[in-house]
The first five atom37 places (N, CA, C, CB, O) and aatype in JSON, in Angstrom:
{
  "aatype": [20, 20, 20, 20, 20, 20, 20, 20, 20, 20, 20, 20, 20, 20, 20, 20, 20, 20, 20, 20, 20, 20, 20, 20, 20, 20, 20, 20, 20, 20, 20, 20, 20, 20, 20, 20, 20, 20, 20, 20, 20, 20, 20, 20, 20, 20, 20, 20, 20, 20, 20, 20, 20, 20, 20, 20, 20, 20, 20],
  "atom_mask": [
    [1, 1, 1, 1, 1],
    [1, 1, 1, 1, 1],
    [1, 1, 1, 1, 1],
    [1, 1, 1, 1, 1],
    [1, 1, 1, 1, 1],
    [1, 1, 1, 1, 1],
    [1, 1, 1, 1, 1],
    [1, 1, 1, 1, 1],
    [1, 1, 1, 1, 1],
    [1, 1, 1, 1, 1],
    [1, 1, 1, 1, 1],
    [1, 1, 1, 1, 1],
    [1, 1, 1, 1, 1],
    [1, 1, 1, 1, 1],
    [1, 1, 1, 1, 1],
    [1, 1, 1, 1, 1],
    [1, 1, 1, 1, 1],
    [1, 1, 1, 1, 1],
    [1, 1, 1, 1, 1],
    [1, 1, 1, 1, 1],
    [1, 1, 1, 1, 1],
    [1, 1, 1, 1, 1],
    [1, 1, 1, 1, 1],
    [1, 1, 1, 1, 1],
    [1, 1, 1, 1, 1],
    [1, 1, 1, 1, 1],
    [1, 1, 1, 1, 1],
    [1, 1, 1, 1, 1],
    [1, 1, 1, 1, 1],
    [1, 1, 1, 1, 1],
    [1, 1, 1, 1, 1],
    [1, 1, 1, 1, 1],
    [1, 1, 1, 1, 1],
    [1, 1, 1, 1, 1],
    [1, 1, 1, 1, 1],
    [1, 1, 1, 1, 1],
    [1, 1, 1, 1, 1],
    [1, 1, 1, 1, 1],
    [1, 1, 1, 1, 1],
    [1, 1, 1, 1, 1],
    [1, 1, 1, 1, 1],
    [1, 1, 1, 1, 1],
    [1, 1, 1, 1, 1],
    [1, 1, 1, 1, 1],
    [1, 1, 1, 1, 1],
    [1, 1, 1, 1, 1],
    [1, 1, 1, 1, 1],
    [1, 1, 1, 1, 1],
    [1, 1, 1, 1, 1],
    [1, 1, 1, 1, 1],
    [1, 1, 1, 1, 1],
    [1, 1, 1, 1, 1],
    [1, 1, 1, 1, 1],
    [1, 1, 1, 1, 1],
    [1, 1, 1, 1, 1],
    [1, 1, 1, 1, 1],
    [1, 1, 1, 1, 1],
    [1, 1, 1, 1, 1],
    [1, 1, 1, 1, 1]
  ],
  "atom_positions": [
    [[117.79, 116.24, 71.41], [119.02, 115.9, 72.29], [118.3, 115.5, 73.63], [120.16, 117.25, 72.48], [117.23, 115.95, 74.02]],
    [[119.01, 114.65, 74.21], [118.59, 114.08, 75.52], [118.99, 114.96, 76.51], [119.14, 112.72, 75.82], [119.82, 115.85, 76.3]],
    [[118.34, 114.73, 77.77], [118.38, 115.51, 78.86], [119.86, 115.18, 79.61], [117.07, 115.2, 79.75], [120.05, 114.02, 79.95]],
    [[120.7, 116.0, 79.81], [122.05, 115.68, 80.27], [122.4, 116.6, 81.52], [123.11, 115.88, 79.08], [122.44, 117.82, 81.34]],
    [[122.64, 116.1, 82.7], [123.02, 116.85, 83.72], [124.25, 117.67, 83.83], [123.01, 116.11, 84.6], [125.31, 117.08, 83.63]],
    [[124.27, 118.94, 84.12], [125.4, 119.87, 83.86], [126.42, 119.41, 84.99], [124.94, 121.55, 83.95], [127.62, 119.45, 84.69]],
    [[126.09, 119.0, 86.13], [127.11, 118.73, 87.21], [126.7, 117.31, 87.7], [127.09, 119.89, 88.48], [125.54, 116.92, 87.53]],
    [[127.67, 116.52, 88.31], [127.46, 115.24, 88.86], [126.73, 115.55, 90.27], [128.88, 114.4, 88.98], [127.09, 116.45, 91.03]],
    [[125.71, 114.72, 90.51], [125.07, 114.74, 91.71], [125.79, 113.62, 92.73], [123.54, 114.48, 91.42], [126.1, 112.49, 92.35]],
    [[125.97, 114.07, 93.95], [126.83, 113.36, 94.82], [125.79, 112.03, 95.26], [127.39, 114.42, 96.19], [124.6, 112.06, 94.94]],
    [[126.3, 111.0, 95.92], [125.45, 109.83, 96.32], [124.59, 110.4, 97.37], [126.27, 108.54, 96.86], [123.43, 109.99, 97.38]],
    [[124.95, 111.32, 98.29], [124.24, 111.74, 99.33], [122.95, 112.53, 98.88], [125.14, 112.52, 100.19], [121.85, 112.3, 99.4]],
    [[123.11, 113.39, 97.97], [122.13, 114.2, 97.42], [121.12, 113.27, 96.63], [122.79, 115.28, 96.52], [119.91, 113.48, 96.74]],
    [[121.63, 112.22, 95.81], [120.81, 111.41, 95.27], [119.94, 110.47, 96.19], [121.56, 110.75, 94.42], [118.79, 110.11, 95.93]],
    [[120.66, 110.14, 97.31], [119.96, 109.33, 98.21], [118.66, 110.05, 98.9], [120.98, 108.88, 99.26], [117.53, 109.56, 98.97]],
    [[119.1, 111.38, 99.4], [118.22, 112.28, 99.95], [116.79, 112.33, 99.15], [118.93, 113.63, 99.95], [115.66, 112.26, 99.64]],
    [[117.15, 112.46, 97.86], [115.83, 112.52, 96.82], [115.09, 111.26, 96.93], [116.23, 112.7, 95.18], [113.86, 111.32, 97.05]],
    [[115.69, 110.12, 96.9], [115.18, 108.87, 96.91], [114.44, 108.37, 98.35], [116.33, 108.0, 96.52], [113.67, 107.42, 98.43]],
    [[114.81, 109.14, 99.36], [114.56, 108.72, 100.82], [112.91, 108.78, 100.88], [115.37, 109.83, 102.02], [112.35, 108.07, 101.71]],
    [[112.19, 109.57, 100.09], [110.79, 109.82, 100.42], [109.93, 108.69, 99.69], [110.33, 111.33, 99.94], [108.71, 108.67, 99.84]],
    [[110.6, 107.71, 98.88], [109.77, 106.75, 98.24], [109.46, 105.47, 99.0], [110.38, 106.42, 97.02], [109.1, 104.43, 98.44]],
    [[109.62, 105.61, 100.25], [109.43, 104.47, 101.18], [107.99, 104.12, 101.34], [110.01, 104.77, 102.55], [107.12, 104.98, 101.25]],
    [[107.69, 102.72, 101.59], [106.35, 102.44, 102.07], [105.95, 102.67, 103.28], [106.08, 101.32, 101.92], [106.88, 102.81, 104.08]],
    [[104.72, 102.78, 103.79], [104.41, 103.11, 105.11], [103.45, 101.96, 105.56], [103.78, 104.59, 105.22], [102.71, 101.37, 104.76]],
    [[103.51, 101.7, 106.82], [102.43, 100.74, 107.34], [101.22, 101.5, 107.54], [102.82, 100.03, 108.67], [101.24, 102.61, 108.07]],
    [[100.04, 100.86, 107.09], [98.79, 101.73, 107.04], [98.51, 101.79, 108.58], [97.46, 101.05, 106.09], [98.77, 100.87, 109.35]],
    [[97.86, 103.17, 109.0], [97.45, 103.4, 110.22], [96.17, 102.56, 110.61], [97.25, 104.81, 110.32], [95.17, 102.8, 109.93]],
    [[96.07, 101.69, 111.5], [94.9, 100.97, 111.79], [94.34, 101.33, 113.24], [95.22, 99.46, 111.65], [95.11, 101.44, 114.2]],
    [[93.05, 101.5, 113.33], [92.29, 101.63, 114.58], [91.29, 100.64, 114.9], [91.66, 102.83, 114.61], [90.82, 99.97, 113.98]],
    [[90.88, 100.46, 116.16], [89.82, 99.55, 116.35], [88.57, 100.13, 116.11], [89.83, 99.0, 117.62], [88.33, 101.31, 116.36]],
    [[87.6, 99.19, 115.55], [86.18, 99.55, 115.39], [85.52, 99.76, 116.64], [85.44, 98.54, 114.65], [85.62, 98.95, 117.56]],
    [[84.79, 100.92, 116.71], [84.15, 101.07, 118.05], [82.94, 100.07, 118.21], [83.65, 102.58, 118.25], [82.38, 100.03, 119.3]],
    [[82.57, 99.41, 117.36], [81.47, 98.48, 117.41], [81.99, 97.14, 117.68], [80.67, 98.47, 116.15], [81.7, 96.58, 118.73]],
    [[82.84, 96.53, 116.72], [83.16, 95.07, 116.81], [84.58, 95.04, 117.25], [82.95, 94.26, 115.43], [85.04, 93.91, 117.42]],
    [[85.36, 96.04, 117.47], [86.72, 95.93, 117.81], [87.75, 95.3, 116.86], [86.75, 95.27, 118.93], [88.84, 94.91, 117.26]],
    [[87.36, 95.23, 115.64], [88.29, 94.7, 114.64], [89.13, 95.82, 114.24], [87.57, 94.06, 113.41], [88.77, 96.97, 114.46]],
    [[90.34, 95.53, 113.6], [91.18, 96.63, 113.22], [90.73, 97.07, 111.57], [92.87, 96.11, 113.39], [90.46, 96.31, 110.64]],
    [[90.76, 98.44, 111.59], [90.27, 98.95, 110.37], [91.12, 100.26, 110.08], [88.68, 99.23, 110.46], [91.97, 100.68, 110.87]],
    [[90.82, 100.87, 108.86], [91.38, 102.17, 108.57], [90.51, 103.3, 109.17], [91.53, 102.35, 107.05], [89.29, 103.21, 109.13]],
    [[91.14, 104.36, 109.73], [90.25, 105.48, 110.29], [89.44, 106.04, 109.08], [91.15, 106.71, 111.02], [89.75, 105.98, 107.89]],
    [[88.36, 106.57, 109.64], [87.48, 107.59, 108.83], [86.81, 106.5, 107.54], [88.62, 109.11, 108.12], [86.49, 107.0, 106.46]],
    [[86.69, 105.36, 107.72], [86.18, 104.37, 106.65], [85.22, 103.46, 107.34], [87.37, 103.49, 105.95], [85.34, 103.17, 108.53]],
    [[84.12, 102.95, 106.45], [83.38, 101.77, 106.94], [84.07, 100.57, 107.32], [82.49, 101.38, 106.02], [84.87, 100.05, 106.54]],
    [[83.83, 100.03, 108.56], [84.32, 98.79, 108.86], [83.92, 97.72, 107.92], [83.94, 98.48, 110.12], [82.76, 97.56, 107.55]],
    [[85.01, 96.9, 107.51], [84.59, 95.73, 106.47], [84.05, 94.61, 107.23], [85.84, 95.17, 105.57], [83.37, 93.8, 106.61]],
    [[84.27, 94.43, 108.57], [83.86, 93.22, 109.22], [82.35, 93.53, 109.69], [84.9, 92.82, 110.47], [81.61, 92.55, 109.58]],
    [[81.79, 94.62, 110.16], [80.49, 94.69, 110.6], [79.8, 95.75, 109.76], [80.42, 94.96, 112.08], [78.59, 95.85, 109.94]],
    [[80.35, 96.53, 108.91], [79.6, 97.48, 108.01], [79.27, 98.71, 108.7], [78.33, 96.87, 107.48], [78.49, 99.48, 108.13]],
    [[79.75, 99.03, 109.86], [79.43, 100.37, 110.39], [80.52, 101.38, 110.49], [78.89, 100.22, 111.67], [81.73, 101.14, 110.43]],
    [[79.96, 102.57, 110.66], [80.74, 103.84, 110.81], [80.19, 104.72, 111.91], [80.76, 104.63, 109.5], [79.01, 105.07, 111.95]],
    [[81.03, 105.03, 112.72], [80.76, 105.85, 113.96], [79.63, 105.12, 114.77], [80.31, 107.39, 113.56], [78.77, 105.84, 115.29]],
    [[79.56, 103.87, 114.91], [78.51, 103.15, 115.67], [77.22, 102.97, 115.0], [78.26, 103.82, 116.9], [76.3, 102.38, 115.58]],
    [[77.08, 103.47, 113.71], [75.92, 103.27, 112.94], [76.13, 102.32, 111.84], [75.45, 104.51, 112.43], [77.17, 102.41, 111.17]],
    [[75.24, 101.41, 111.58], [75.26, 100.53, 110.52], [75.06, 101.19, 109.17], [74.27, 99.54, 110.74], [74.04, 101.84, 108.96]],
    [[76.05, 101.04, 108.2], [75.81, 101.79, 106.87], [75.66, 100.73, 105.89], [77.03, 102.81, 106.43], [74.84, 100.86, 104.98]],
    [[76.4, 99.66, 106.01], [76.12, 98.55, 105.0], [75.65, 97.27, 105.74], [77.44, 98.22, 104.12], [76.29, 96.93, 106.73]],
    [[74.65, 96.6, 105.36], [74.24, 95.54, 105.95], [75.16, 94.39, 105.61], [72.89, 95.32, 105.63], [75.51, 94.19, 104.44]],
    [[75.52, 93.67, 106.57], [76.59, 92.61, 106.34], [76.04, 91.35, 106.96], [78.05, 93.0, 107.0], [75.6, 91.3, 108.11]],
    [[76.1, 90.21, 106.0], [75.48, 88.9, 106.27], [76.21, 88.26, 107.41], [75.5, 87.98, 105.01], [75.86, 87.15, 107.82]]
  ]
}
């Protein structure tokens, strides 16, 4: 047997449940070494540094 709801869900209740599926803009911060925008707590893609230390050598 298929799943069948016992009572009808109102549009407001349905929409409240779906309200958490929105996309968010990623939080960006400036790199402390090169001032490029990057995601926090990650290695900078532009200069390869994290916390003012070079982690990945970038050409």
